[in-house]
C-alpha positions in Angstrom: 24.6 122.4 103.2 27.9 121.3 101.9 31.1 123.3 102.7 33.5 124.1 99.8 36.8 122.4 99.5 38.7 125.5 100.6 36.6 125.8 103.9 37.2 122.2 104.7 40.8 122.5 103.9 41.3 125.4 106.3 39.4 123.6 109.0 41.5 120.6 108.7 44.8 122.4 108.3 44.8 125.5 110.3 47.0 128.3 109.3 48.6 131.2 111.4 48.1 129.5 114.7 50.1 130.0 117.8 51.4 132.9 120.1 54.2 135.3 120.0 56.6 135.7 122.8 55.1 137.7 125.7 58.6 139.4 126.4 58.9 140.8 122.8 58.5 144.6 122.8 57.2 144.5 119.2 54.2 142.4 120.2 50.8 143.8 121.0 48.1 141.6 122.4 44.4 142.1 122.8 41.8 140.0 124.3 38.0 140.0 124.1 35.2 137.9 125.0 33.5 136.4 128.2 36.1 134.3 130.1 33.4 133.1 132.5 31.9 131.0 129.8 35.2 130.3 127.8 34.2 132.5 124.8 37.7 134.3 124.6 39.6 135.5 121.5 43.1 136.5 121.7 44.7 138.6 118.8 48.3 139.5 118.5 50.3 141.6 116.2 54.1 142.0 115.6 55.3 145.4 114.3 
């Protein structure tokens, strides 16, 4: 199965990557997953 050009582009050039400042009161952070095996996802929102 071949991936579309758009999927390959997003894989090779990730967007919206990084973290907000932990000290910013307008930032909310959530984590989910199993840290024991390294499967963790961190989501942040700035309002």
